[in-house]
C-alpha positions in Angstrom: -4.8 -4.5 34.1 -2.4 -1.6 34.7 -1.4 0.1 31.4 2.2 1.3 30.9 4.0 3.1 28.1 6.4 0.2 27.7 3.6 -1.9 26.4 4.0 -0.2 23.0 7.6 -1.3 22.9 6.6 -4.8 24.0 4.1 -5.0 21.2 6.6 -3.7 18.7 9.2 -6.3 19.7 6.6 -9.1 19.2 5.6 -7.7 15.8 2.1 -6.9 17.1 -0.1 -3.8 17.4 -1.0 -2.5 20.8 -4.6 -3.8 20.3 -3.3 -7.3 19.5 -1.2 -7.2 22.6 -4.2 -6.2 24.7 -6.1 -9.2 23.2 -3.4 -11.5 24.6 -2.7 -9.7 27.9 -6.2 -8.4 28.8 -9.0 -10.1 26.8 -12.3 -8.3 26.6 -15.0 -9.2 29.1 -17.7 -8.0 26.7 -18.3 -10.1 23.6 -19.4 -7.0 21.7 -16.1 -5.1 22.3 -12.6 -6.0 21.4 -9.8 -5.8 24.0 -9.0 -2.1 23.2 -12.6 -1.0 23.1 -13.1 -2.7 26.4 -10.3 -0.8 28.0 -11.9 2.4 26.8 -15.3 1.3 28.2 -13.7 0.5 31.5 -12.3 4.1 31.7 -15.5 5.8 30.5 -14.1 7.0 27.2 -16.9 7.0 24.6 -15.7 6.9 20.9 -19.0 8.7 19.9 -19.2 11.5 22.5 -15.9 11.9 24.3 -13.3 14.6 23.5 -9.5 14.3 23.2 -8.9 15.6 26.7 -10.7 12.6 28.2 -7.7 10.6 27.2 -5.6 12.7 29.5 -7.5 12.5 32.8 -4.9 9.9 34.1 -1.6 8.6 32.9 -3.1 5.2 32.1 -5.9 6.9 30.0 -3.3 8.7 27.9 -1.6 5.4 27.1 -4.7 4.5 25.1 -4.6 7.6 22.8 -1.7 6.6 20.5 -3.7 3.4 19.6 -6.8 5.5 18.9 -4.7 7.4 16.3 -3.1 4.2 14.9 -6.4 2.4 14.5 -7.9 5.3 12.5 -4.8 5.6 10.4 -5.1 1.9 9.5 -8.7 2.5 8.6 -7.7 5.3 6.3 -4.9 3.3 4.7 -7.4 0.6 3.8 -10.0 3.1 2.7 -9.1 4.3 -0.7 -12.0 4.8 -3.2 -13.2 1.9 -5.4 -11.7 3.6 -8.5 -8.3 4.1 -6.9 -5.3 1.8 -7.4 -4.3 0.2 -4.1 -1.2 -1.5 -2.8 -3.2 -4.8 -2.6 -3.4 -4.7 -6.4 0.4 -4.4 -6.7 1.8 -6.6 -4.0 2.5 -10.3 -4.4 3.9 -10.8 -0.9 5.0 -8.9 2.2 8.2 -9.5 4.1 8.9 -8.1 7.6 12.5 -7.4 8.6 14.2 -5.9 11.7 16.5 -3.4 9.9 16.2 -0.7 7.2 18.1 -2.6 4.5 16.9 -5.7 2.7 18.9 -8.1 0.4 16.3 -9.1 -2.2 16.3 -12.3 -4.3 16.2 -12.4 -8.1 15.3 -15.3 -10.3 16.4 -15.6 -13.9 15.1 -18.1 -16.5 17.1 -19.3 -19.5 16.0 -17.8 -22.7 16.6 -21.0 -24.6 14.1 -22.0 -27.2 12.1 -24.9 -25.7 10.8 -27.7 -27.8 9.5 -31.2 -27.3 12.5 -33.1 -28.5 13.9 -35.9 -26.2 16.7 -34.6 -23.9 19.7 -36.6 -25.0 21.9 -38.2 -22.3 24.3 -35.6 -20.9 22.4 -32.6 -22.4 21.6 -29.7 -20.1 18.0 -28.8 -19.1 17.0 -25.1 -19.2 17.6 -23.6 -15.8 16.4 -21.0 -13.5 19.0 -19.2 -11.4 18.0 -17.8 -8.1 20.4 -15.5 -6.2 20.8 -12.4 -4.2 20.3 -9.1 -6.1 23.4 -6.9 -6.6 22.0 -3.9 -4.8 20.1 -4.0 -1.5 16.7 -2.3 -1.0 16.6 0.5 1.5 13.4 1.2 3.3 11.9 4.7 3.4 9.7 6.4 6.0 6.5 7.8 4.3 4.1 10.0 6.2 2.8 13.4 7.3 3.5 15.8 10.1 0.7 17.2 12.3 1.0 20.9 13.1 -1.6 21.2 15.9 -1.1 21.6 19.6 -2.9 19.8 22.4 -4.7 23.0 23.3 -6.3 23.1 19.9 -7.2 19.4 19.8 -8.3 18.8 23.4 -11.9 19.8 23.0 -12.4 18.1 19.7 -14.9 15.3 19.7 -13.3 11.9 18.9 -15.6 11.2 15.9 -14.4 14.4 14.2 -10.7 13.7 15.0 -11.2 10.1 13.7 -12.3 11.5 10.3 -9.2 13.7 10.1 -6.9 10.9 11.1 -8.5 8.5 8.6 -8.0 11.1 5.8 -4.3 11.3 6.8 -4.3 7.5 6.5 -5.7 7.7 3.0 -3.0 10.2 2.1 -0.3 7.9 3.4 -1.9 5.0 1.4 -1.6 7.1 -1.8 2.0 7.8 -1.0 2.6 4.1 -0.5 1.1 3.4 -3.9 3.1 6.1 -5.5 6.3 4.6 -4.0 5.3 1.2 -5.3 4.6 2.6 -8.8 7.9 4.4 -8.8 9.6 1.1 -8.2 7.7 -0.5 -11.0 8.6 2.3 -13.5 12.2 2.6 -12.4 13.2 -0.7 -10.7 14.6 -1.2 -7.3 18.2 -0.4 -8.2 18.9 -3.7 -9.9 18.3 -2.8 -13.5 14.7 -4.2 -13.4 12.5 -1.3 -14.5 9.2 -2.4 -16.2 9.7 -2.7 -20.0 8.0 0.2 -21.8 6.2 0.2 -25.2 5.8 3.6 -26.9 3.0 4.5 -29.3 2.9 7.5 -31.5 -0.9 7.8 -31.1 -3.4 6.4 -28.6 -5.8 3.9 -30.2 -7.4 0.5 -29.7 -4.8 -1.3 -31.8 -1.9 0.1 -29.8 -3.6 -0.8 -26.5 -4.3 -4.3 -27.7 -0.7 -4.7 -28.7 0.3 -3.6 -25.2 -2.1 -6.0 -23.6 -0.9 -8.9 -25.7 2.8 -8.1 -24.8 2.1 -9.6 -21.4 3.0 -13.0 -22.7 5.0 -14.3 -19.8 2.6 -13.2 -17.0 -1.1 -12.6 -16.8 -2.0 -9.0 -16.1 -4.4 -8.4 -13.3 -4.9 -4.6 -13.3 -4.4 -1.7 -15.7 -3.8 1.8 -14.3 -3.6 5.4 -15.5 -4.0 9.0 -14.4 -7.5 10.4 -14.7 -6.7 12.4 -17.8 -5.2 9.4 -19.6 -8.1 7.2 -18.4 -10.5 9.7 -20.0 -8.7 9.5 -23.3 -8.7 5.7 -23.3 -12.3 5.4 -22.2 -13.4 7.8 -24.9 -12.2 5.4 -27.6 -15.2 4.0 -29.5 -14.4 0.4 -28.4 -14.8 1.3 -24.7 -17.8 3.6 -25.1 -20.1 0.8 -26.2 -23.0 0.7 -23.9 -23.8 -2.9 -24.8 -20.4 -4.0 -23.5 -20.1 -2.0 -20.3 -22.7 -0.8 -17.8 -21.1 2.5 -16.8 -24.3 4.5 -17.2 -26.3 2.1 -15.0 -23.8 1.3 -12.2 -21.1 3.9 -12.5 -18.5 1.1 -12.9 -15.5 2.0 -15.1 -15.2 -0.1 -18.3 -12.6 -2.9 -18.0 -10.4 -2.9 -21.1 -9.7 -6.5 -22.1 -11.4 -7.7 -18.9 -8.8 -6.0 -16.6 -9.9 -3.7 -13.7 -9.0 -0.2 -14.8 -7.8 1.9 -11.8 -7.2 5.5 -11.3 -3.7 6.6 -10.2 -3.2 10.3 -9.7 0.0 11.7 -8.3 1.5 15.1 -8.7 5.2 14.3 -8.4 6.9 14.6 -11.8 9.3 11.8 -10.9 6.6 9.4 -11.9 6.2 10.8 -15.3 3.0 11.3 -17.4 1.0 9.5 -20.0 2.0 6.1 -18.6 -0.4 3.1 -18.7 1.0 0.1 -16.8 -0.4 -3.4 -16.8 0.6 -5.3 -13.7 0.6 -9.0 -12.7 -0.1 -8.8 -9.0 1.3 -12.3 -8.3 4.8 -11.6 -9.6 5.6 -7.9 -9.6 6.4 -6.5 -6.2 7.5 -7.7 -2.8 6.8 -5.2 -0.1 9.2 -5.0 2.8 8.1 -3.6 6.2 10.1 -2.9 9.3 9.2 -5.0 12.3 7.0 -3.2 14.7 7.4 0.2 13.1 4.9 2.5 14.7 2.5 4.7 12.8 2.5 7.5 15.4 5.3 8.8 17.7 3.9 7.1 20.8 5.9 8.8 23.5 5.1 12.3 22.2 1.4 11.6 22.0 1.3 10.2 25.6 3.2 13.3 26.8 0.8 15.7 25.0 3.5 16.8 22.6 1.2 16.6 19.7 2.6 19.6 17.7 4.9 18.4 14.9 4.1 14.8 15.6 4.7 12.5 12.6 2.4 9.8 11.4 4.3 7.5 9.1 5.1 3.9 8.0 8.4 2.4 7.0 8.4 0.3 3.8 10.3 -0.6 0.7 9.8 -2.6 -2.5 11.7 -5.3 -4.3 10.9 -6.2 -7.9 10.3 -10.0 -8.3 10.1 -10.4 -12.1 10.9 -7.5 -14.4 8.4 -8.6 -17.1 5.5 -9.0 -14.6 4.7 -5.3 -15.3 4.8 -3.5 -18.6 4.2 0.2 -19.3 2.5 1.7 -22.3 3.7 5.2 -23.0 1.6 7.7 -25.0 3.8 10.0 -27.1 
């Protein structure tokens, strides 16, 4: 089929990636290749041996290059290390919208004491109130800018470029996680920051109290910066070789059976010495803009690679305030 720049807009309007659109419009004729890979094969572009300039031999060839970048960014976003906290461990659900502002929904349960007495006629049942939050959530663009010209990149082999693009994707993934964690610590603007428990000294008893404070929701992950993880994992209770197999497998001990994930970020807005416990199923709703592109498609097609931005547009809404709690080390 004839490729056109407008296909990216068509895919965006349908909430699809360019590759997904090709699967519909021009299915692969080779069972070993997906629709995008088949288009590359048809044009003699080899992902293992070709250079960037081979995407620019014809106008149609250049239309395939933004998706090469997008696909590798997506690989990078999904490729954080096994010890790193990921968005998937924070997000209960994802909502796609067609604007940059989202009216989130809050649910509030009565705090009445519940017992097993018979409800008398005319008496009120405890209620849950579901309504729109007072303040809307505004989406933010998170990403990185590439400062490299076409002349610098054109002779670069595609496998090497793919590595660099994937590392950019990993960096964006960390920024996404940081944005989610900022929302957990501070709330989404509707007075719903995660409750914090302070301890004068780090110890097993204080951590146990923090763990048991998750009485409304079941925590699914615990996170901390590397330095704070080191302090916690050096407690005698977590150094026991009979309980954990760190020496044998390299797996990090799991305090109270929770996965313990590393979260390193340099921005001071996120604070230090914070150890959150998060219930994935009730903490965050992620909001994404419909069809938002990772790469500036038109600029890439036109060889205007310098200062091109790779980004995603997301926001977060808190679902239940008590679904995450933060232990602070004084």
